[in-house]
C-alpha positions, 0 to 999 in steps of 0.5 A: 454546515455548508461551509464545512462540506465546501471546505472538506469535500475537495480535500476528501475527494483528492485523498481518495483519489491519491489513495485509490490510484496509489493502491492499484499500482502498489498491488500491481508492483508489490504482488510480484515482488512478494511472490518472487521473494517467496518462491526464489527462497532456497527451500521453495519451488524456484530457488535462487538465492542470488535474486532472493538476497538482492531483492530483499536488500532493496526492499529493506533499503526502500523500507527504511526511508522515512516517507517525508525524506523519501518524497524530497529524495525522489523529486526528480524522478517525480517531476520526471514521471508526471512533470511536476512536484506539486499536487495530488498527481504528483503525490502519488509517485512517492506514495507508491514507491513507499507502499510498494516495498511494504506490501511486498513484505506483506505478500511475502508473509501471506504466501509463507503461511500456506501449508507446505504440504499443500504445495508438495502435493501439487508438485507430486501431481506434476504441477508446474511452478506457474500453476502453484503460484496462481491455483495454490499459493494465491488462492490459499493465501487470498484471506491473508492478503485481503487483510494485508491489502487493507493495512496497506490501504490505511498505510497509504492513507496515513502517508497521504496525509503527510504528502499535504505538508509538501503540497500534495493536497488532500486532507493533510494540506487542508489541516496544514493550511487551515489548522496550522497556518491559519490557527483554525483548530476546528478544521484540524479536528474535523480533518482528523475525525474524517480520517479516523472514520475513514480508517474504521470504514477501510478496516471493517470492510477488509475484515468482512471480506477477508472473513468471507473468503475464509468461509468459502 
């Protein structure tokens, strides 16, 4: 038992570190991008087809790249940002770049679900675009946004496992080093079970928080 704890604990902590930091930066970058995608639409509060179309195209291109290819493609940028391309901190850079376009689309979808009648009522009362975004759109979409964040966290968790293939550390690295190179199937199975447990915990917590906000 102690052997399993000593083996799995460092890798689990590395994975949690990668996921936590990546989620923070993904939300910081993806939330405003998703908002801009919505409000610059031709039928919304700040119509600007030029910005909307260019941003939408860039996001689509970024989302089309498989994560493994993306990690390799941005190696120079990763080295520029963190000074290395190996390890958990280095893996955060491609994790954020891969997850941000996905999350921005999630934000866009959530905000578009807000009843337009509520927005029109705010406009008729003289609300500014800033007030509409932060006092109407985001609060009304919050329950859906929480579910979107939950899905994004799970995606980042799966990306972090793939990052282990190229020296990113975490549970994916453990599975490759012991389960693949050393043919220790029990380590591979333990890693998979641990990832499944993490996904279940994240999804359950996200659902409960979303339901709580929705009732309010």
